[in-house]
C-alpha positions as CSV (number, residue, x, y, z in Angstrom):
1,M,16.2,80.2,-42.6
2,M,15.3,79.1,-39.5
3,Q,13.0,82.1,-39.4
4,Q,11.3,81.9,-42.8
5,R,10.4,78.7,-42.4
6,L,8.7,79.3,-38.6
7,F,7.1,82.6,-40.7
8,L,5.9,80.7,-43.3
9,L,4.9,77.9,-40.7
10,G,3.2,80.5,-38.8
11,L,0.4,81.5,-41.9
12,L,0.2,77.7,-42.9
13,L,-0.6,76.2,-39.4
14,C,-4.1,77.7,-38.9
15,G,-7.5,76.6,-38.7
16,G,-6.8,72.5,-39.5
17,C,-5.7,74.2,-43.2
18,F,-4.2,69.9,-43.6
19,A,-7.7,68.3,-43.2
20,A,-8.1,67.8,-46.3
21,D,-5.2,65.7,-47.3
22,V,-4.4,64.5,-43.6
23,R,-5.9,60.5,-43.1
24,A,-7.9,60.6,-40.0
25,E,-7.3,57.6,-39.1
26,T,-4.0,58.3,-37.6
27,V,-2.1,60.0,-35.3
28,F,0.9,61.0,-33.5
29,Y,2.1,60.6,-30.0
30,A,4.8,62.0,-28.7
31,V,7.0,59.9,-26.6
32,G,9.2,62.8,-24.4
33,E,5.4,64.4,-23.8
34,Q,3.0,61.2,-23.2
35,R,0.4,62.5,-25.4
36,T,-1.0,62.9,-28.7
37,V,-0.2,66.0,-31.1
38,T,-2.2,67.7,-33.2
39,D,-0.5,67.7,-37.0
40,A,0.7,71.3,-36.9
41,E,2.4,70.8,-33.8
42,L,3.7,67.5,-35.4
43,V,5.2,70.0,-38.5
44,A,6.1,73.0,-36.6
45,S,8.8,69.8,-34.3
46,L,9.5,68.2,-37.9
47,S,10.7,71.8,-39.3
48,R,13.9,72.1,-37.4
49,S,15.0,69.0,-38.4
50,R,17.3,67.9,-41.1
51,V,16.8,64.6,-40.9
52,V,12.9,62.8,-40.1
53,L,13.0,58.9,-40.0
54,V,9.9,57.4,-40.6
55,G,9.6,53.7,-39.9
56,E,8.3,50.7,-41.3
57,H,7.4,46.7,-42.0
58,H,8.3,46.4,-45.6
59,T,4.8,44.6,-46.0
60,D,2.6,46.6,-43.2
61,R,0.0,49.3,-46.2
62,R,-1.0,51.3,-43.1
63,H,3.1,52.3,-42.0
64,H,3.2,53.7,-45.8
65,A,0.7,55.3,-45.4
66,V,1.5,56.7,-41.9
67,Q,5.2,58.0,-44.4
68,E,3.4,59.3,-47.0
69,Q,1.3,61.2,-44.9
70,V,3.9,63.3,-43.2
71,I,6.0,63.7,-46.8
72,R,2.4,65.3,-47.6
73,L,2.6,67.2,-44.4
74,L,5.6,68.6,-44.8
75,H,5.1,69.0,-48.7
76,R,1.5,71.2,-47.5
77,A,4.0,73.5,-45.9
78,E,6.4,74.7,-48.4
79,L,9.8,73.1,-46.9
80,P,12.3,72.2,-48.9
81,I,12.1,68.1,-48.8
82,A,13.4,65.4,-50.2
83,V,12.9,61.3,-50.1
84,G,15.4,58.8,-48.6
85,L,14.9,55.9,-49.3
86,E,16.4,52.6,-48.5
87,M,14.5,50.7,-50.7
88,F,17.0,51.9,-53.1
89,R,20.9,52.0,-54.2
90,R,23.0,54.5,-54.6
91,Q,23.9,53.6,-58.2
92,S,20.3,53.8,-59.2
93,Q,20.0,57.8,-58.9
94,P,20.2,58.3,-62.1
95,F,17.1,56.4,-62.6
96,L,15.1,58.3,-59.2
97,D,16.1,61.4,-60.9
98,A,14.0,60.6,-64.4
99,W,11.7,59.2,-62.3
100,T,10.8,62.6,-60.5
101,A,11.7,64.6,-63.3
102,G,8.2,62.5,-65.2
103,K,11.7,61.0,-67.4
104,I,10.2,57.5,-67.1
105,P,6.9,55.7,-67.7
106,E,5.2,54.0,-64.5
107,E,5.4,50.7,-66.0
108,E,9.9,51.6,-66.5
109,F,9.9,52.5,-64.0
110,R,8.3,49.6,-61.1
111,K,10.2,47.3,-62.9
112,I,14.0,49.1,-62.2
113,Y,12.2,49.2,-58.2
114,L,12.5,45.2,-58.3
115,K,15.5,45.4,-59.4
116,N,16.7,47.7,-56.0
117,W,13.4,45.6,-53.9
118,N,11.8,42.8,-53.7
119,F,8.8,44.1,-51.7
120,D,5.9,44.9,-53.7
121,W,5.7,47.6,-56.3
122,E,1.5,49.1,-54.8
123,L,2.9,48.8,-51.0
124,Y,4.8,52.1,-52.0
125,R,3.3,53.5,-55.7
126,D,1.9,56.4,-54.3
127,I,4.6,57.3,-51.9
128,F,6.9,57.3,-55.5
129,V,3.2,58.8,-57.3
130,F,3.1,61.5,-55.5
131,A,7.4,62.1,-55.0
132,R,7.0,62.8,-58.9
133,D,3.8,64.6,-59.5
134,H,5.2,67.7,-57.3
135,R,9.3,66.7,-58.4
136,I,10.0,66.0,-55.0
137,P,13.8,64.6,-54.9
138,M,13.7,61.0,-53.9
139,I,18.1,59.4,-52.5
140,G,18.8,56.4,-53.6
141,L,20.7,55.4,-49.7
142,N,21.4,51.4,-49.4
143,V,24.4,49.6,-50.8
144,P,24.7,46.5,-53.2
145,P,23.0,43.7,-51.7
146,E,25.8,41.4,-52.6
147,I,28.4,43.6,-50.3
148,T,25.9,43.8,-46.9
149,R,25.4,39.5,-47.8
150,Q,28.7,39.1,-48.2
151,V,29.2,40.8,-44.2
152,A,26.8,39.1,-42.9
153,R,28.8,35.7,-44.5
154,Q,32.0,36.7,-43.5
155,G,32.2,40.2,-42.4
156,F,33.3,43.0,-42.4
157,S,37.0,42.4,-42.5
158,S,36.1,40.5,-45.6
159,L,35.4,43.2,-47.8
160,D,38.1,44.1,-50.2
161,E,39.7,47.9,-50.8
162,D,37.1,48.4,-53.7
163,Q,34.1,46.7,-52.0
164,R,34.9,49.2,-49.3
165,G,35.5,52.5,-50.8
166,E,31.6,51.4,-52.2
167,L,30.6,51.9,-48.7
168,S,31.9,55.6,-49.0
169,N,35.2,54.6,-46.5
170,V,32.8,53.8,-43.4
171,T,34.4,51.6,-40.4
172,C,32.8,48.5,-38.7
173,R,33.4,49.1,-35.3
174,V,30.8,46.9,-33.7
175,D,30.6,47.3,-29.7
176,K,28.5,45.0,-27.0
177,E,25.7,47.9,-26.9
178,Y,25.0,47.9,-30.5
179,M,24.9,44.4,-30.6
180,E,21.7,44.5,-27.4
181,Y,20.4,46.5,-29.9
182,I,20.0,45.0,-32.9
183,R,19.2,41.5,-30.4
184,R,16.3,43.4,-29.6
185,A,15.3,45.1,-32.5
186,F,15.0,43.1,-34.6
187,G,14.5,39.2,-32.2
188,A,17.4,36.4,-32.0
189,H,16.6,34.6,-34.4
190,A,16.5,37.8,-36.8
191,H,19.8,36.5,-38.5
192,G,18.8,32.5,-39.0
193,K,21.9,30.6,-39.3
194,L,24.3,33.3,-39.7
195,N,27.0,34.4,-37.0
196,F,25.8,37.2,-35.2
197,S,28.9,39.3,-35.0
198,Y,28.6,39.5,-39.0
199,F,24.9,39.4,-39.0
200,C,25.9,42.9,-36.7
201,E,28.6,43.7,-38.7
202,A,26.2,43.7,-41.6
203,Q,23.5,45.5,-40.2
204,L,26.1,48.8,-38.9
205,V,27.4,49.3,-42.8
206,W,24.0,49.6,-43.8
207,D,23.1,52.1,-41.2
208,S,26.1,54.0,-41.6
209,V,26.1,53.9,-45.5
210,M,22.5,55.1,-45.2
211,A,23.3,58.3,-42.8
212,V,26.3,58.9,-44.8
213,G,24.3,59.2,-48.2
214,A,21.3,61.1,-46.3
215,L,24.2,63.7,-44.4
216,D,25.7,64.2,-48.5
217,Y,22.8,65.6,-49.5
218,L,21.8,67.7,-46.5
219,R,26.1,68.8,-47.7
220,D,24.6,69.8,-50.9
221,N,21.8,71.0,-50.3
222,P,21.9,72.7,-47.1
223,D,18.2,74.1,-47.0
224,S,16.5,71.3,-47.2
225,T,15.2,68.2,-45.0
226,V,15.2,64.4,-45.6
227,I,12.5,62.3,-44.7
228,L,13.8,58.8,-44.0
229,L,12.0,55.5,-45.4
230,A,13.6,52.8,-43.7
231,G,13.1,49.5,-41.8
232,T,12.2,50.1,-37.9
233,G,15.3,48.4,-36.9
234,H,17.4,51.2,-39.2
235,A,15.2,53.7,-37.5
236,R,15.6,53.6,-34.4
237,K,18.1,55.9,-32.5
238,P,19.9,53.3,-32.2
239,G,19.9,52.3,-36.2
240,I,20.9,55.3,-38.5
241,P,20.2,58.4,-35.9
242,A,23.4,56.6,-33.9
243,Q,25.5,56.7,-37.6
244,I,24.5,60.5,-37.9
245,R,24.8,62.0,-34.6
246,K,29.2,60.8,-35.1
247,R,29.2,62.2,-37.9
248,S,27.1,65.4,-38.0
249,S,25.1,67.7,-34.8
250,V,22.1,67.8,-38.3
251,P,18.8,67.3,-36.1
252,V,17.4,64.1,-36.3
253,T,13.6,63.2,-35.7
254,V,12.6,59.6,-35.6
255,I,8.5,58.7,-35.9
256,L,8.1,54.7,-35.9
257,P,4.5,53.3,-36.3
258,E,3.2,51.8,-33.1
259,I,3.1,48.6,-33.2
260,S,1.0,46.3,-29.6
261,G,3.6,44.3,-27.7
262,A,6.8,45.4,-29.4
263,I,6.9,49.4,-30.1
264,D,4.3,51.5,-28.0
265,A,4.2,53.3,-25.8
266,E,4.5,50.4,-22.7
267,S,7.9,48.7,-25.0
268,V,9.5,51.8,-26.3
269,G,10.6,55.4,-24.8
270,I,12.3,58.1,-26.2
271,E,15.9,56.3,-26.2
272,E,14.7,54.6,-29.2
273,T,12.0,57.2,-31.4
274,D,10.4,60.5,-30.9
275,Y,6.5,59.8,-31.9
276,L,4.6,57.1,-32.6
277,A,2.3,56.7,-35.2
278,R,-1.0,55.3,-34.5
279,T,-3.5,54.0,-36.2
280,V,-7.0,54.2,-35.0
281,P,-9.8,51.9,-36.0
């Protein structure tokens, strides 16, 4: 299968074949190589991954444009892809399936979206419409919000057996390194008045369940690549990717939006991300 994928890429990645779909204002910087790569090089690299995480600040339209661009590039390369979503709970999967099959009107689906996520539909609309129009599977990866709220306030140990069952029976052992990562990624005050240890447990549950959901999809669809859209705190390598590595050897690539002074070539290294998506003025 890998040889077929690379052969297909060799046919497609010639002569600026992506020019019609690519948004010129975004370029991709390879952190390990310390250079900007072409779209052809990016796609060739991503084709070797099974999970591609593309981070976001939820309210930044530029970040969603990057996510859509990555989806378009891999779709144009005719690679089998699916889009994993922090924005949808697993329990809403039947609605996502109906949406990508073209069986739900947009206005009805928008209401379903707003029951899952409390950010403006227009921020994500282009991604959802592209997936629907091209019949790209979308996967709900999130957990019921009441569970993560309870963990953040009362700790993982407060969950009963049924609640843990909803989490695919993931465990929650927060070590010092993960706590320091959460402090860096979310900021020292991100947890507000919550117990910081419980806040870390909630984030770990979130990371773990999304990792398990992506791996479950790959188990049933072994030729696919999951493009996983999540907040930058979850998308960085110590977040969801670390939980994937604990459970599988599938190759994972991380793309983060460049944010001056927070996520840039001076503040993050290869231990956090593989690529930075740069918006060119």
